[in-house]
C-alpha positions in Angstrom: 110.7 179.2 158.6 109.5 178.9 154.9 107.7 175.6 154.5 109.2 172.9 152.3 107.2 171.3 149.4 107.4 169.1 146.3 105.9 169.3 142.8 106.1 167.5 139.5 107.9 169.0 136.6 105.5 171.1 134.7 103.0 171.4 137.5 102.1 174.8 139.1 104.0 175.8 142.3 101.8 174.7 145.2 100.7 177.2 147.8 103.6 177.7 150.2 103.1 178.1 154.0 105.4 179.1 156.9 106.1 177.4 160.2 106.5 179.5 163.3 108.7 178.6 166.3 109.0 180.7 169.5 105.4 181.6 170.1 104.4 182.1 173.8 101.2 182.5 175.7 99.4 180.2 173.3 100.1 182.4 170.2 100.2 181.0 166.7 101.0 182.4 163.2 97.4 183.5 163.2 98.2 185.8 166.2 100.6 187.9 164.2 99.5 191.4 163.2 100.7 190.7 159.5 101.0 187.2 158.2 104.3 186.1 156.5 104.5 185.6 152.7 106.4 182.5 151.4 107.9 182.7 147.9 110.3 180.7 145.7 112.3 181.2 142.5 110.8 178.0 141.1 108.0 178.1 138.5 105.9 175.5 136.7 108.7 175.2 134.0 111.5 174.8 136.5 113.5 171.6 135.6 114.3 168.8 137.9 117.5 169.6 139.7 119.8 167.8 142.2 119.8 171.1 144.2 116.3 171.9 145.7 114.8 175.3 144.9 114.8 177.7 148.0 111.5 178.9 149.6 111.7 182.2 151.4 109.4 183.7 154.1 109.1 187.4 154.7 106.7 190.3 155.6 105.4 189.1 159.0 104.8 192.0 161.6 103.9 191.9 165.3 104.9 194.2 168.2 105.3 191.3 170.6 107.9 189.5 168.6 111.3 190.1 167.0 110.9 188.0 163.8 113.7 186.2 162.0 113.4 184.0 158.9 114.8 180.6 157.9 114.5 179.2 154.3 112.7 176.1 153.1 113.0 173.9 150.0 110.9 173.1 146.9 111.8 169.8 145.2 110.8 169.4 141.5 110.3 165.7 140.7 110.2 164.2 137.2 106.8 164.1 135.5 105.6 160.6 134.4 105.8 160.0 130.6 104.6 157.0 128.7 106.2 156.1 125.4 104.0 153.5 123.6 104.9 151.7 120.4 102.2 152.1 117.8 100.7 148.9 116.4 101.9 148.0 112.9 101.2 145.5 110.2 103.3 143.9 107.5 102.8 141.2 104.9 104.7 137.9 105.3 108.0 138.1 103.5 108.3 141.9 103.6 110.9 143.7 105.7 109.7 145.2 109.0 108.0 148.6 108.6 109.4 151.8 110.2 108.0 151.8 113.7 106.6 154.8 115.5 105.5 155.7 119.0 102.9 157.8 120.8 103.7 159.9 123.9 101.5 160.5 126.9 102.5 162.9 129.7 104.4 165.8 128.0 103.9 169.1 129.9 104.5 172.7 129.1 103.7 172.1 125.4 106.8 169.9 125.0 107.2 167.0 122.6 109.7 164.3 121.7 112.4 167.0 121.0 112.6 167.6 124.7 114.0 164.1 125.2 117.6 162.8 124.8 118.8 159.7 123.0 117.4 157.9 119.9 114.1 156.2 119.9 114.5 152.5 119.0 112.4 149.4 118.8 113.1 145.8 119.6 111.1 143.0 118.0 111.8 139.3 117.3 110.0 139.7 113.9 112.0 139.5 110.7 111.1 139.3 107.0 111.0 135.5 107.5 108.6 135.5 110.5 105.5 133.5 110.0 102.0 135.0 110.2 101.2 136.0 113.7 101.6 138.8 116.3 105.0 140.0 117.6 105.8 142.4 120.4 107.4 145.7 119.5 109.2 147.3 122.5 110.4 151.0 122.3 113.6 152.1 124.0 116.5 154.5 123.9 115.2 157.8 125.3 116.0 159.7 128.5 115.2 163.0 130.3 115.9 164.4 133.7 112.4 166.0 133.7 110.5 162.8 132.9 110.2 159.4 134.4 109.8 157.4 131.2 107.7 154.2 131.0 107.7 152.1 127.8 104.6 150.4 126.6 105.0 147.7 123.9 103.0 147.6 120.7 102.2 144.7 118.3 103.4 143.9 114.8 100.8 141.8 113.0 102.3 139.7 110.2 99.5 139.1 107.7 99.5 136.4 104.9 101.1 137.1 101.6 99.0 136.8 98.4 99.7 133.6 96.4 98.1 132.8 93.1 98.0 129.2 91.9 97.3 128.8 88.2 96.5 125.5 86.6 98.6 124.9 83.5 96.7 124.5 80.3 97.0 121.1 78.6 96.7 119.9 75.0 95.7 116.3 74.8 94.9 114.2 71.7 91.6 112.4 71.7 92.1 108.8 72.8 95.2 109.4 74.8 95.4 109.3 78.6 95.2 112.6 80.5 98.7 113.7 81.4 99.7 114.7 85.0 98.1 118.1 85.7 100.5 120.8 87.0 100.3 124.3 88.3 102.4 127.5 88.5 102.7 129.6 91.6 103.1 133.4 91.8 103.8 135.0 95.1 106.1 132.7 97.1 108.6 134.6 99.3 111.4 133.7 101.6 112.4 130.8 99.3 109.1 129.0 99.8 107.9 126.5 97.2 104.9 124.4 96.7 106.4 122.0 99.3 106.0 124.8 101.9 102.3 124.5 101.8 100.6 122.5 104.5 98.1 121.1 102.0 99.0 120.8 98.3 96.9 122.1 95.5 94.3 119.8 94.1 93.9 119.8 90.3 90.9 118.1 88.8 89.2 117.7 85.4 86.4 115.6 84.1 88.4 114.7 81.0 89.4 111.1 80.4 90.9 109.3 77.4 87.5 108.9 76.0 86.5 112.5 76.2 85.5 114.0 72.9 87.1 116.9 71.1 86.6 120.2 72.9 87.9 122.5 75.7 87.2 121.5 79.3 88.1 123.2 82.6 90.8 122.3 85.0 89.8 123.3 88.6 92.5 124.3 91.1 91.5 124.1 94.8 92.3 122.9 98.3 95.8 124.3 98.8 96.5 125.7 102.3 99.4 127.5 104.0 99.1 129.7 107.0 101.5 132.3 105.6 99.5 132.8 102.3 96.1 134.0 101.2 95.6 131.7 98.2 93.6 132.5 95.1 93.2 130.3 92.0 93.2 130.6 88.3 91.6 127.7 86.6 93.1 126.2 83.4 91.8 124.1 80.6 92.3 120.9 78.8 92.0 121.1 75.0 91.2 117.7 73.5 92.5 117.8 70.0 91.5 115.4 67.2 93.4 112.2 66.7 94.9 111.5 63.3 92.8 109.1 61.1 94.2 107.9 57.8 91.7 106.4 55.4 93.3 104.5 52.5 91.3 103.2 49.6 91.9 99.5 48.9 93.6 99.1 45.5 91.6 97.1 42.9 92.8 95.1 40.0 90.0 94.7 37.5 89.8 92.9 34.1 88.8 95.0 31.2 85.1 94.8 30.5 84.1 93.9 34.0 82.1 96.2 36.2 84.1 98.1 38.8 83.6 96.3 42.2 82.4 98.1 45.3 85.3 100.2 46.5 86.4 99.8 50.1 89.0 101.4 52.4 91.1 100.7 55.4 91.2 102.9 58.5 94.3 103.5 60.6 94.0 105.6 63.8 90.7 104.8 65.4 90.8 104.9 69.2 88.4 104.2 72.1 86.7 101.4 70.1 85.6 103.7 67.3 84.9 102.4 63.8 83.8 103.9 60.5 80.3 103.9 62.0 81.5 106.5 64.5 82.1 109.1 61.8 79.5 111.8 61.7 79.7 111.9 57.9 80.5 108.6 56.0 83.4 108.1 53.5 82.7 108.5 49.8 84.9 106.6 47.3 84.8 107.4 43.6 86.9 106.4 40.6 86.7 107.7 37.0 86.4 104.2 35.5 83.7 101.9 34.3 83.5 98.5 32.7 84.4 100.0 29.3 87.2 102.2 30.5 90.5 101.5 28.7 93.4 99.6 30.3 95.2 101.8 32.8 95.5 103.0 36.4 92.8 105.3 37.7 93.1 107.0 41.1 90.4 106.4 43.7 89.2 109.7 45.2 88.3 109.5 48.9 86.3 112.3 50.5 83.4 113.2 52.7 84.4 111.5 55.9 84.1 113.7 59.0 84.3 113.6 62.8 85.2 116.3 65.3 87.3 113.7 67.1 89.6 113.0 64.1 91.7 114.9 61.7 91.2 112.9 58.6 93.8 112.4 55.9 93.5 110.2 52.9 96.0 107.7 51.5 96.4 106.8 47.8 94.4 104.1 46.1 93.8 103.1 42.5 91.9 100.8 40.2 94.1 99.1 37.7 92.2 97.8 34.6 94.1 95.0 32.8 93.3 92.7 29.9 96.0 90.0 30.1 95.3 87.4 32.9 98.3 85.3 31.9 100.7 88.2 32.6 98.7 89.0 35.8 99.3 85.5 37.0 103.0 85.7 36.0 103.6 88.8 38.0 101.5 87.6 41.0 103.7 84.4 41.1 106.9 86.4 41.0 105.9 88.7 43.8 104.7 85.9 46.0 107.8 83.7 45.6 110.5 86.5 45.4 109.1 89.3 47.5 106.8 87.4 49.7 103.8 89.7 49.2 101.0 90.5 46.8 101.7 92.8 43.9 100.5 96.3 44.4 98.4 98.1 41.8 101.0 100.5 40.6 103.6 97.7 40.4 101.2 95.7 38.4 100.7 98.4 35.9 104.4 99.3 35.7 105.4 95.7 34.8 102.5 95.2 32.5 103.5 98.3 30.7 107.1 97.0 30.5 105.9 93.7 29.1 103.6 95.3 26.5 106.5 97.6 25.6 108.7 94.6 24.6 110.6 93.8 27.8 110.9 90.0 28.0 109.4 88.0 30.9 112.9 86.7 31.8 114.2 90.3 32.1 111.2 91.2 34.3 111.9 88.2 36.5 115.6 89.1 36.7 114.9 92.7 37.7 112.4 91.7 40.4 114.7 88.9 41.8 117.7 91.2 42.0 115.8 94.2 43.4 116.8 95.6 46.8 113.5 94.5 48.3 114.0 90.9 47.2 117.6 90.9 48.5 116.4 92.2 51.9 113.6 89.6 52.0 116.1 86.8 51.4 118.4 88.2 54.0 115.6 88.4 56.5 114.4 84.9 55.5 110.9 86.2 54.9 110.6 84.2 51.6 111.4 80.6 50.9 114.9 79.8 49.5 114.4 79.8 45.7 116.7 80.5 42.8 115.9 83.1 40.2 115.4 80.3 37.6 113.0 78.4 39.8 111.0 81.6 40.5 110.9 82.3 36.8 109.7 78.8 36.0 107.0 79.0 38.6 105.8 82.3 37.1 105.7 80.8 33.6 103.6 77.8 34.9 101.2 80.2 36.6 100.9 82.2 33.4 100.2 79.1 31.3 97.6 77.9 33.7 95.8 81.3 33.7 95.9 81.3 29.9 94.4 77.8 29.7 91.7 78.8 32.2 90.8 81.9 30.2 90.7 79.9 26.9 
């Protein structure tokens, strides 16, 4: 009888033996004159089959026995095959990559084309999965010739790059520092700054008292497990404040020396004064004690400070030679307009008077001007009639004339 045996798919056919029944006198197979040969139609490449392959014995010879043969079987079992998912990586927010697998156990030079089905992979990871490691399990293949075992791999989700940039700021000298802000480049999955576990910190040494210049804004401290964060610092540019310097108008009698010229300053901050300027103001006027009656512009120049953009207002020296008319106009302005007469107004009305306009006409025009009407409506001047204002102005003129005399 041909012996039965088993082998794995792809393995060589094992050495086959025979079993003898019917021996007498203590004989065995070894007692035969010629030993039997056992063969099979199966080879190393024979596939797994539900029907065993036949083993056949033949060729035995011995004069003491009439020999008959019975077949045996050779069973081909599936070879073990491991399909292992290859490890993979992806960046947070990206779609899952195309997964692949490695095979261990193919025989006879075979590869994945010897298998049936479609290789697939199961993983809980998606584009929205947080940074971490996720199992990747292969599936979907079959083969009669292989017993398939699946080994999972790992998908490592790595942080996405996020750049936080401090927004540049323009701030005028003397003003408070505005709230510092940042822009974000790299958020995915609908994330925003609120998605970070620790918000960005924006800092600068600039205060309201910081002088003109450019100063850094430092971004730091943000944290979020799904992002690798880098920073781009910004800057605060402290720009000059506006400072207006206006020469003080001067009314000067003909023949007198021009008094020391002065100016007013509008726009100083942080407790600054004219002493804070790096270069002092210069005031000049093309007039002297002997300069004819008229109005002469005061020229302002020279003031400098990196913390201020300096602009100059108008100013003038008015040289007059009629103190009575000066007193007349001063009285009208005080009682009708509620303010001092300005230099150019002074010269305008003095010119009108010297040109032949009567004092009563001047009083009428000033009393009925839009400014005077508004002052009366706002009750910023005492209630007075035009005639009363005119009479007061004449008295002031008379008194000034007497004093001069």
